C-alpha positions in Angstrom: 117.4 87.0 102.9 114.3 84.9 102.8 112.9 83.3 99.7 109.1 83.5 99.6 107.2 81.4 97.1 104.0 83.6 97.1 104.1 86.5 94.7 102.2 89.0 96.9 104.7 88.5 99.8 107.8 88.6 97.7 106.6 91.7 95.8 105.9 93.5 99.1 109.4 92.8 100.3 110.7 94.6 97.1 109.7 97.8 98.7 112.6 97.5 101.2 114.9 96.2 98.5 114.9 92.6 99.6 115.5 90.1 96.8 114.8 86.4 96.4 117.7 84.4 97.7 118.7 82.4 94.7 121.9 82.3 92.7 120.5 84.2 89.6 119.0 87.1 91.6 122.1 87.5 93.8 124.4 87.5 90.8 122.2 90.0 89.1 122.2 92.3 92.1 126.0 92.1 92.4 126.5 92.7 88.7 124.4 95.9 89.0 126.7 97.1 91.8 124.3 96.5 94.6 125.6 95.5 98.0 123.8 92.7 99.8 123.6 91.3 103.3 123.5 87.6 103.7 122.5 85.4 106.6 124.1 82.1 105.5 122.9 80.1 108.4 119.3 80.8 107.8 116.5 78.7 109.3 118.8 75.7 110.1 121.0 77.9 112.2 118.0 79.3 114.1 117.1 75.8 115.3 120.6 74.7 116.1 121.0 76.9 119.3 119.7 76.3 122.8 117.1 74.8 123.8 118.1 72.1 121.3 119.2 69.0 123.3 122.9 68.9 123.9 123.3 72.7 123.6 124.4 74.8 126.5 122.5 78.2 127.0 125.8 80.1 126.7 126.8 78.6 123.3 126.2 80.3 120.0 126.0 78.1 116.9 127.0 79.2 113.3 126.4 77.0 110.2 128.9 77.7 107.4 130.3 74.4 106.3 127.9 73.8 103.5 127.2 77.4 102.7 130.1 78.8 100.7 128.3 80.0 97.5 128.1 83.6 98.7 131.9 83.7 99.2 132.4 82.4 95.6 130.1 85.1 94.3 131.9 87.9 96.3 135.2 86.7 94.8 133.7 86.6 91.3 132.4 90.2 91.6 135.5 91.4 93.5 133.4 92.5 96.5 134.8 92.6 100.0 133.2 90.4 102.6 132.6 92.1 105.9 131.7 89.4 108.6 129.3 90.5 111.3 128.1 88.3 114.1 125.4 89.4 116.6 126.4 87.8 119.9 123.6 87.1 122.4 120.7 87.5 120.0 119.6 84.0 120.9 119.2 85.1 124.5 116.8 88.0 123.9 113.8 85.6 123.7 113.3 82.0 124.7 112.2 79.6 122.0 109.9 76.6 122.4 111.8 73.6 121.1 109.7 71.6 118.6 111.1 69.2 116.0 107.8 69.6 114.1 108.3 73.4 113.8 111.9 72.9 112.6 110.8 70.4 109.9 107.9 72.6 108.8 110.2 75.7 108.6 112.7 73.9 106.5 110.1 72.5 104.1 108.2 75.9 103.7 111.5 77.9 103.8 110.0 80.3 106.3 110.9 80.4 110.0 108.1 79.2 112.1 109.2 79.8 115.7 107.3 80.2 119.0 109.2 82.7 121.0 108.4 84.4 124.3 110.1 86.8 126.7 109.3 88.6 129.9 105.8 87.7 131.3 105.3 85.3 128.3 105.1 88.3 125.9 107.5 89.1 123.0 109.5 91.5 125.3 113.2 90.9 125.4 114.7 89.5 128.6 117.6 92.0 128.3 
């Protein structure tokens, strides 16, 4: 889930039943019996993988240490957690490493990423 600060963007995502990712809205959805999908790593996880210095191209990185609130909410509402991990998604496109884009993404809470694939186009390598 992505939290947008602009009304016209967040209201357009309501069409596909996306909600703002804050504690109140998620609690409200779970109280109404809705089921939700959560990507707890978010923007930070996106920038932790290769080509970040020190990362190997065959490694996948998951950030969960500081993101346990969704587990507490699931327990509170007695909802099962079904873990899903998409192996290899970081290999579909190559990402241009830029600390500036990472910082801007975290500040704006929107992923700003320059990706490319085959022939420099957004076509997956696999």
